[in-house]
N, CA, C and O atoms as CSV, one atom per row, in Angstrom:
chain,resi,resn,atom,element,x,y,z
A,1,UNK,N,N,12.104,-12.000,-27.229
A,1,UNK,CA,C,10.983,-11.115,-27.374
A,1,UNK,C,C,10.834,-10.772,-28.857
A,1,UNK,O,O,11.827,-10.575,-29.557
A,2,UNK,N,N,9.606,-10.704,-29.323
A,2,UNK,CA,C,9.371,-10.383,-30.723
A,2,UNK,C,C,9.643,-8.906,-30.966
A,2,UNK,O,O,9.663,-8.103,-30.033
A,3,UNK,N,N,9.850,-8.562,-32.219
A,3,UNK,CA,C,10.129,-7.182,-32.600
A,3,UNK,C,C,8.983,-6.258,-32.206
A,3,UNK,O,O,9.221,-5.154,-31.716
A,4,UNK,N,N,7.740,-6.696,-32.415
A,4,UNK,CA,C,6.586,-5.878,-32.054
A,4,UNK,C,C,6.542,-5.630,-30.544
A,4,UNK,O,O,6.266,-4.514,-30.103
A,5,UNK,N,N,6.808,-6.648,-29.775
A,5,UNK,CA,C,6.802,-6.508,-28.320
A,5,UNK,C,C,7.937,-5.595,-27.863
A,5,UNK,O,O,7.765,-4.803,-26.937
A,6,UNK,N,N,9.084,-5.706,-28.505
A,6,UNK,CA,C,10.207,-4.838,-28.160
A,6,UNK,C,C,9.860,-3.381,-28.417
A,6,UNK,O,O,10.188,-2.509,-27.614
A,7,UNK,N,N,9.199,-3.119,-29.532
A,7,UNK,CA,C,8.795,-1.741,-29.850
A,7,UNK,C,C,7.759,-1.242,-28.840
A,7,UNK,O,O,7.786,-0.083,-28.426
A,8,UNK,N,N,6.864,-2.119,-28.458
A,8,UNK,CA,C,5.803,-1.742,-27.528
A,8,UNK,C,C,6.361,-1.330,-26.170
A,8,UNK,O,O,5.809,-0.445,-25.517
A,9,UNK,N,N,7.445,-1.960,-25.743
A,9,UNK,CA,C,8.022,-1.704,-24.435
A,9,UNK,C,C,9.279,-0.838,-24.469
A,9,UNK,O,O,9.873,-0.570,-23.425
A,10,UNK,N,N,9.683,-0.404,-25.644
A,10,UNK,CA,C,10.965,0.273,-25.805
A,10,UNK,C,C,11.111,1.526,-24.950
A,10,UNK,O,O,12.212,1.820,-24.484
A,11,UNK,N,N,10.048,2.258,-24.736
A,11,UNK,CA,C,10.157,3.540,-24.026
A,11,UNK,C,C,9.497,3.525,-22.647
A,11,UNK,O,O,9.415,4.557,-21.981
A,12,UNK,N,N,9.036,2.368,-22.230
A,12,UNK,CA,C,8.403,2.269,-20.927
A,12,UNK,C,C,9.421,2.561,-19.843
A,12,UNK,O,O,10.523,2.013,-19.851
A,13,UNK,N,N,9.051,3.418,-18.920
A,13,UNK,CA,C,9.911,3.744,-17.796
A,13,UNK,C,C,10.865,4.900,-18.034
A,13,UNK,O,O,11.648,5.241,-17.147
A,14,UNK,N,N,10.818,5.516,-19.222
A,14,UNK,CA,C,11.708,6.640,-19.478
A,14,UNK,C,C,11.327,7.859,-18.646
A,14,UNK,O,O,12.203,8.596,-18.194
A,15,UNK,N,N,10.052,8.076,-18.441
A,15,UNK,CA,C,9.580,9.210,-17.664
A,15,UNK,C,C,9.157,8.718,-16.296
A,15,UNK,O,O,8.381,7.772,-16.165
A,16,UNK,N,N,9.681,9.374,-15.293
A,16,UNK,CA,C,9.400,8.960,-13.919
A,16,UNK,C,C,8.804,10.143,-13.167
A,16,UNK,O,O,9.377,11.232,-13.173
A,17,UNK,N,N,7.659,9.939,-12.521
A,17,UNK,CA,C,6.991,11.010,-11.796
A,17,UNK,C,C,7.579,11.278,-10.423
A,17,UNK,O,O,7.371,12.349,-9.852
A,18,UNK,N,N,8.308,10.315,-9.893
A,18,UNK,CA,C,8.945,10.482,-8.581
A,18,UNK,C,C,10.019,9.403,-8.431
A,18,UNK,O,O,10.132,8.485,-9.243
A,19,UNK,N,N,10.786,9.549,-7.381
A,19,UNK,CA,C,11.837,8.564,-7.107
A,19,UNK,C,C,11.219,7.211,-6.784
A,19,UNK,O,O,10.074,7.125,-6.338
A,20,UNK,N,N,11.987,6.167,-7.014
A,20,UNK,CA,C,11.499,4.815,-6.736
A,20,UNK,C,C,11.041,4.666,-5.286
A,20,UNK,O,O,9.999,4.065,-5.021
A,21,UNK,N,N,11.809,5.207,-4.356
A,21,UNK,CA,C,11.440,5.041,-2.946
A,21,UNK,C,C,10.132,5.755,-2.624
A,21,UNK,O,O,9.370,5.280,-1.781
A,22,UNK,N,N,9.855,6.875,-3.269
A,22,UNK,CA,C,8.578,7.560,-3.056
A,22,UNK,C,C,7.429,6.792,-3.698
A,22,UNK,O,O,6.344,6.697,-3.125
A,23,UNK,N,N,7.665,6.257,-4.861
A,23,UNK,CA,C,6.649,5.423,-5.507
A,23,UNK,C,C,6.339,4.221,-4.628
A,23,UNK,O,O,5.180,3.834,-4.482
A,24,UNK,N,N,7.374,3.634,-4.045
A,24,UNK,CA,C,7.189,2.482,-3.161
A,24,UNK,C,C,6.309,2.841,-1.962
A,24,UNK,O,O,5.441,2.060,-1.572
A,25,UNK,N,N,6.532,4.018,-1.380
A,25,UNK,CA,C,5.718,4.457,-0.248
A,25,UNK,C,C,4.247,4.592,-0.637
A,25,UNK,O,O,3.361,4.123,0.078
A,26,UNK,N,N,3.998,5.231,-1.768
A,26,UNK,CA,C,2.621,5.433,-2.228
A,26,UNK,C,C,1.969,4.096,-2.568
A,26,UNK,O,O,0.810,3.863,-2.227
A,27,UNK,N,N,2.707,3.230,-3.232
A,27,UNK,CA,C,2.176,1.917,-3.604
A,27,UNK,C,C,1.821,1.110,-2.359
A,27,UNK,O,O,0.765,0.481,-2.292
A,28,UNK,N,N,2.710,1.136,-1.384
A,28,UNK,CA,C,2.464,0.384,-0.151
A,28,UNK,C,C,1.294,0.971,0.621
A,28,UNK,O,O,0.503,0.225,1.199
A,29,UNK,N,N,1.168,2.298,0.643
A,29,UNK,CA,C,0.017,2.924,1.299
A,29,UNK,C,C,-1.281,2.464,0.637
A,29,UNK,O,O,-2.240,2.119,1.327
A,30,UNK,N,N,-1.315,2.458,-0.661
A,30,UNK,CA,C,-2.498,2.017,-1.394
A,30,UNK,C,C,-2.836,0.568,-1.073
A,30,UNK,O,O,-3.998,0.230,-0.845
A,31,UNK,N,N,-1.831,-0.274,-1.057
A,31,UNK,CA,C,-2.036,-1.696,-0.771
A,31,UNK,C,C,-2.608,-1.895,0.635
A,31,UNK,O,O,-3.525,-2.691,0.839
A,32,UNK,N,N,-2.057,-1.164,1.588
A,32,UNK,CA,C,-2.509,-1.304,2.967
A,32,UNK,C,C,-3.891,-0.706,3.188
A,32,UNK,O,O,-4.666,-1.228,3.989
A,33,UNK,N,N,-4.214,0.381,2.493
A,33,UNK,CA,C,-5.562,0.946,2.585
A,33,UNK,C,C,-6.595,-0.036,2.051
A,33,UNK,O,O,-7.687,-0.159,2.605
A,34,UNK,N,N,-6.252,-0.726,0.986
A,34,UNK,CA,C,-7.154,-1.761,0.450
A,34,UNK,C,C,-7.374,-2.872,1.471
A,34,UNK,O,O,-8.494,-3.352,1.642
A,35,UNK,N,N,-6.312,-3.275,2.142
A,35,UNK,CA,C,-6.428,-4.336,3.154
A,35,UNK,C,C,-7.270,-3.854,4.333
A,35,UNK,O,O,-8.128,-4.586,4.825
A,36,UNK,N,N,-7.027,-2.627,4.785
A,36,UNK,CA,C,-7.767,-2.084,5.918
A,36,UNK,C,C,-9.261,-2.076,5.636
A,36,UNK,O,O,-10.067,-2.350,6.525
A,37,UNK,N,N,-9.619,-1.771,4.429
A,37,UNK,CA,C,-11.010,-1.696,3.998
A,37,UNK,C,C,-11.734,-3.022,4.224
A,37,UNK,O,O,-12.951,-3.044,4.408
A,38,UNK,N,N,-10.994,-4.117,4.210
A,38,UNK,CA,C,-11.588,-5.455,4.326
A,38,UNK,C,C,-11.705,-5.967,5.770
A,38,UNK,O,O,-12.500,-6.870,6.034
A,39,UNK,N,N,-10.942,-5.415,6.692
A,39,UNK,CA,C,-10.882,-5.984,8.032
A,39,UNK,C,C,-12.222,-6.018,8.755
A,39,UNK,O,O,-12.509,-6.994,9.450
A,40,UNK,N,N,-13.045,-4.997,8.619
A,40,UNK,CA,C,-14.341,-5.020,9.300
A,40,UNK,C,C,-15.193,-6.191,8.824
A,40,UNK,O,O,-15.927,-6.791,9.610
A,41,UNK,N,N,-15.095,-6.513,7.539
A,41,UNK,CA,C,-15.837,-7.664,7.034
A,41,UNK,C,C,-15.273,-8.961,7.593
A,41,UNK,O,O,-16.025,-9.873,7.936
A,42,UNK,N,N,-13.949,-9.046,7.685
A,42,UNK,CA,C,-13.336,-10.238,8.271
A,42,UNK,C,C,-13.790,-10.421,9.714
A,42,UNK,O,O,-14.086,-11.536,10.144
A,43,UNK,N,N,-13.844,-9.314,10.460
A,43,UNK,CA,C,-14.296,-9.369,11.855
A,43,UNK,C,C,-15.737,-9.850,11.911
A,43,UNK,O,O,-16.072,-10.708,12.728
A,44,UNK,N,N,-16.575,-9.317,11.068
A,44,UNK,CA,C,-17.982,-9.726,11.031
A,44,UNK,C,C,-18.117,-11.195,10.626
A,44,UNK,O,O,-18.958,-11.911,11.169
A,45,UNK,N,N,-17.308,-11.637,9.694
A,45,UNK,CA,C,-17.372,-13.028,9.235
A,45,UNK,C,C,-17.004,-14.016,10.341
A,45,UNK,O,O,-17.467,-15.157,10.332
A,46,UNK,N,N,-16.184,-13.589,11.281
A,46,UNK,CA,C,-15.758,-14.480,12.365
A,46,UNK,C,C,-16.870,-14.716,13.385
A,46,UNK,O,O,-16.777,-15.621,14.214
A,47,UNK,N,N,-17.905,-13.911,13.320
A,47,UNK,CA,C,-19.092,-14.027,14.177
A,47,UNK,C,C,-18.745,-14.375,15.618
A,47,UNK,O,O,-18.144,-13.560,16.318
A,48,UNK,N,N,-19.107,-15.548,16.066
A,48,UNK,CA,C,-18.966,-15.951,17.466
A,48,UNK,C,C,-17.581,-16.490,17.809
A,48,UNK,O,O,-17.340,-16.859,18.958
A,49,UNK,N,N,-16.665,-16.545,16.842
A,49,UNK,CA,C,-15.315,-17.079,17.088
A,49,UNK,C,C,-14.429,-15.980,17.662
A,49,UNK,O,O,-13.745,-15.269,16.925
A,50,UNK,N,N,-14.448,-15.853,18.971
A,50,UNK,CA,C,-13.751,-14.755,19.638
A,50,UNK,C,C,-12.268,-14.689,19.314
A,50,UNK,O,O,-11.716,-13.602,19.147
A,51,UNK,N,N,-11.616,-15.853,19.223
A,51,UNK,CA,C,-10.182,-15.860,18.926
A,51,UNK,C,C,-9.912,-15.322,17.527
A,51,UNK,O,O,-8.938,-14.597,17.324
A,52,UNK,N,N,-10.753,-15.662,16.567
A,52,UNK,CA,C,-10.586,-15.149,15.200
A,52,UNK,C,C,-10.904,-13.662,15.129
A,52,UNK,O,O,-10.191,-12.894,14.483
A,53,UNK,N,N,-11.973,-13.266,15.794
A,53,UNK,CA,C,-12.341,-11.843,15.799
A,53,UNK,C,C,-11.200,-11.005,16.393
A,53,UNK,O,O,-10.878,-9.930,15.887
A,54,UNK,N,N,-10.602,-11.508,17.462
A,54,UNK,CA,C,-9.496,-10.767,18.077
A,54,UNK,C,C,-8.292,-10.704,17.146
A,54,UNK,O,O,-7.620,-9.675,17.061
A,55,UNK,N,N,-8.019,-11.800,16.449
A,55,UNK,CA,C,-6.923,-11.789,15.475
A,55,UNK,C,C,-7.138,-10.691,14.440
A,55,UNK,O,O,-6.221,-9.924,14.146
A,56,UNK,N,N,-8.351,-10.614,13.885
A,56,UNK,CA,C,-8.636,-9.613,12.858
A,56,UNK,C,C,-8.594,-8.199,13.441
A,56,UNK,O,O,-8.154,-7.264,12.772
A,57,UNK,N,N,-9.047,-8.043,14.676
A,57,UNK,CA,C,-8.950,-6.720,15.317
A,57,UNK,C,C,-7.488,-6.312,15.500
A,57,UNK,O,O,-7.118,-5.165,15.253
A,58,UNK,N,N,-6.671,-7.260,15.934
A,58,UNK,CA,C,-5.240,-6.982,16.112
A,58,UNK,C,C,-4.585,-6.650,14.775
A,58,UNK,O,O,-3.795,-5.711,14.678
A,59,UNK,N,N,-4.916,-7.418,13.753
A,59,UNK,CA,C,-4.352,-7.169,12.422
A,59,UNK,C,C,-4.774,-5.788,11.920
A,59,UNK,O,O,-3.974,-5.058,11.334
A,60,UNK,N,N,-6.026,-5.445,12.156
A,60,UNK,CA,C,-6.528,-4.127,11.741
A,60,UNK,C,C,-5.758,-3.011,12.449
A,60,UNK,O,O,-5.374,-2.024,11.822
A,61,UNK,N,N,-5.534,-3.169,13.750
A,61,UNK,CA,C,-4.799,-2.159,14.513
A,61,UNK,C,C,-3.367,-2.007,13.998
A,61,UNK,O,O,-2.868,-0.889,13.869
A,62,UNK,N,N,-2.716,-3.115,13.707
A,62,UNK,CA,C,-1.351,-3.053,13.163
A,62,UNK,C,C,-1.353,-2.374,11.798
A,62,UNK,O,O,-0.454,-1.593,11.486
A,63,UNK,N,N,-2.357,-2.670,10.994
A,63,UNK,CA,C,-2.460,-2.054,9.667
A,63,UNK,C,C,-2.654,-0.544,9.792
A,63,UNK,O,O,-2.054,0.230,9.046
A,64,UNK,N,N,-3.496,-0.132,10.743
A,64,UNK,CA,C,-3.723,1.292,10.954
A,64,UNK,C,C,-2.439,1.999,11.388
A,64,UNK,O,O,-2.181,3.128,10.972
A,65,UNK,N,N,-1.636,1.340,12.220
A,65,UNK,CA,C,-0.360,1.918,12.637
A,65,UNK,C,C,0.594,2.056,11.451
A,65,UNK,O,O,1.263,3.079,11.298
A,66,UNK,N,N,0.650,1.031,10.626
A,66,UNK,CA,C,1.532,1.069,9.453
A,66,UNK,C,C,1.074,2.162,8.484
A,66,UNK,O,O,1.902,2.868,7.909
A,67,UNK,N,N,-0.225,2.301,8.304
A,67,UNK,CA,C,-0.763,3.345,7.422
A,67,UNK,C,C,-0.388,4.720,7.949
A,67,UNK,O,O,0.027,5.589,7.182
A,68,UNK,N,N,-0.531,4.921,9.246
A,68,UNK,CA,C,-0.174,6.212,9.835
A,68,UNK,C,C,1.302,6.508,9.622
A,68,UNK,O,O,1.672,7.635,9.294
A,69,UNK,N,N,2.138,5.507,9.806
A,69,UNK,CA,C,3.591,5.696,9.612
A,69,UNK,C,C,3.909,6.012,8.152
A,69,UNK,O,O,4.738,6.877,7.871
A,70,UNK,N,N,3.260,5.323,7.234
A,70,UNK,CA,C,3.474,5.609,5.815
A,70,UNK,C,C,3.057,7.032,5.470
A,70,UNK,O,O,3.756,7.717,4.724
A,71,UNK,N,N,1.931,7.481,6.003
A,71,UNK,CA,C,1.478,8.856,5.763
A,71,UNK,C,C,2.503,9.856,6.287
A,71,UNK,O,O,2.793,10.858,5.634
A,72,UNK,N,N,3.048,9.579,7.466
A,72,UNK,CA,C,4.067,10.457,8.043
A,72,UNK,C,C,5.315,10.503,7.163
A,72,UNK,O,O,5.887,11.569,6.937
A,73,UNK,N,N,5.725,9.351,6.676
A,73,UNK,CA,C,6.915,9.302,5.818
A,73,UNK,C,C,6.681,10.034,4.500
A,73,UNK,O,O,7.573,10.730,4.014
A,74,UNK,N,N,5.511,9.887,3.927
A,74,UNK,CA,C,5.191,10.591,2.689
A,74,UNK,C,C,5.185,12.097,2.935
A,74,UNK,O,O,5.725,12.862,2.135
A,75,UNK,N,N,4.571,12.525,4.048
A,75,UNK,CA,C,4.555,13.953,4.395
A,75,UNK,C,C,5.971,14.482,4.578
A,75,UNK,O,O,6.281,15.595,4.153
A,76,UNK,N,N,6.822,13.692,5.203
A,76,UNK,CA,C,8.221,14.080,5.393
A,76,UNK,C,C,8.919,14.232,4.053
A,76,UNK,O,O,9.663,15.192,3.848
A,77,UNK,N,N,8.691,13.310,3.150
A,77,UNK,CA,C,9.291,13.401,1.814
A,77,UNK,C,C,8.834,14.670,1.101
A,77,UNK,O,O,9.630,15.333,0.436
A,78,UNK,N,N,7.558,15.005,1.240
A,78,UNK,CA,C,7.025,16.218,0.597
A,78,UNK,C,C,7.654,17.456,1.227
A,78,UNK,O,O,8.095,18.356,0.513
A,79,UNK,N,N,7.699,17.510,2.564
A,79,UNK,CA,C,8.316,18.661,3.259
A,79,UNK,C,C,9.779,18.851,2.866
A,79,UNK,O,O,10.257,19.979,2.754
A,80,UNK,N,N,10.482,17.745,2.659
A,80,UNK,CA,C,11.898,17.799,2.285
A,80,UNK,C,C,12.106,18.051,0.807
A,80,UNK,O,O,13.233,18.045,0.311
A,81,UNK,N,N,10.992,18.276,0.102
A,81,UNK,CA,C,11.018,18.545,-1.348
A,81,UNK,C,C,11.683,17.392,-2.114
A,81,UNK,O,O,12.342,17.605,-3.132
A,82,UNK,N,N,11.497,16.170,-1.604
A,82,UNK,CA,C,12.074,14.984,-2.224
A,82,UNK,C,C,11.043,14.256,-3.086
A,82,UNK,O,O,11.384,13.306,-3.790
A,83,UNK,N,N,9.830,14.681,-3.035
A,83,UNK,CA,C,8.756,13.954,-3.722
A,83,UNK,C,C,8.537,14.536,-5.091
A,83,UNK,O,O,7.674,14.064,-5.831
């Protein structure tokens, strides 16, 4: 790594707003919310292909369950004053 690049990155990560596991929960929630946002379009794109539409509906339902679980875990972390 060049000297300039080393200086640029020298202090990155020194300040942390939350524990890694809490950051992971928030990051994963964000990622899954982005995916959920797309499922209705995927369902619409499948048009008359019932098997594909059902796949996307099932995937959407699983995503919604995972999102709910992530929200519960984040709330638990906040209640436990771990966040």
